[in-house]
N, C-alpha and C positions, 0 to 999 in steps of 0.2 A: 448393312441393310438399308441405310439411308442413301448410299450411293446407288444401290440397285433401284430404289424407288425413284431417285432422280432420273436415272436412265430410262425407266419405264415411262415416267411422265413426259420426258423430252422426246420420246419417239414420235414420229409423224402421225401414227394411227391415233394416239390419244389426243393430240392437239387437233387433228382433223375432226375427230369425234366431238370434241368440245365445241368447236366452231359450228359443226352441224346442229348440235343441240341448241345453241344460242340462236342460230339462224332459223331453226324450226319454230322456236318460240316467237320470233318476230313475224314469221310467215303466218303462224296461228293467230296472232293479234290482227294482222291485216285481213285474213280470211274471216275472222269473227266480225270485224267491223263491216266488211263487205256484205256478209249475210244479214247482220242486224240493221245496217243503215241503208242498204241498197236493195237487196233481194227481197227481204221480208216485207217492207212497205209496198213493193210492187205486187207480191203475192197477196198481201192483205187487201190491196185495192181491188184486185180481181176476185177476191173471196168476200165480196159485199162489205168491204171496209173493216174486216176483222184484223185486229192487231194480235199476232200470235203470242207476243210476250204477255198479254193479259188473259190468256186462256188458262184457267186454273180450276181445279176441283177442290172446293173448300170443305175441309173436314171439320173445322171448328172456327166459328167467327171470332173476330177480334173482340176483346173485352176492354172497355174503358176508352180513354182518349190518349192518343200517342203523345208521349212526353210527360204525362202525369203519372203519379205513383199508382201502382197496381195495374198498369196497362199490360195486357197480354196480346201479342201479335196473333193474327189469324194463322191457323195451321192449314196448309193447302198443298196439293200436288200440282206442280207447275208444268202442265203438259206443253204449253206454248214454248217455254224455255227449252224443253226436251226436243221439240220439233226443230227449233233453231239449231240445237247441237247436232242433231242428225243431219241437217242440211250442211252444217260446217264439215262434218265428217265426210260426206259425199264429195264436197268441193275439194277438200284437202286430199282425199284419196285420188280424185281425178287429176289434180295438179301433180301429185307425186307419180302417178302412172305416166303422165305425159313427159315429165322430167326423166324418168327411168327409160322410157322408150327412146327419147332423144339421145340420152347418154349411150345406150346400147347401139344405136344407129351410128353415132360418131365413133364408137369403139370398133365396130365392124369396118368402117372406112379406113381406120388406122391400120388394122390388121391386113386389109386388102392392099394398102399402099406400101406395105413392107417390101423392100427389094428382095429379089430372088437370091438366095445365098449362093447359088451356083453349085458346082459339083463338090462332093465331100472330099476329104483328104484321102480316103481309101480309093475313090475313083481316080483322083489325080495320080496317086502312087501307082495304081494299076496301069494307067495310061503310060506313065513314064517307063515302067518296067517293060511293057509291051513294045514301046518304041526303041528301047535299048536292046531288046532281043533281036530286032530287025537289023 
């Protein structure tokens, strides 16, 4: 059973999948930073200076002073953070779409570039037979 597991883990598909997951996490961090640090400030500037991260619906206000005993943080629905996440999803989806499109395009070129295999064995044998009959 251990040997089978080792064979399974060492196959190319599992290793490629692990690399893809790690790479996807890194791409996610880059896209998240792009949205939060570049896109949202620009959108906020054109939306009368609104910072989307600060848009919340407060359900219950904070009680006490932060850091002191008995402090309760505010309970709020963070709509701005949700908007940032939706924009992240759209950008990641678009990037993955473009990558998939480029991959499929390169795959088609490889298929088109494949050399013509020529006549089959049956065709060649039939041709030889016919020439021998003559």
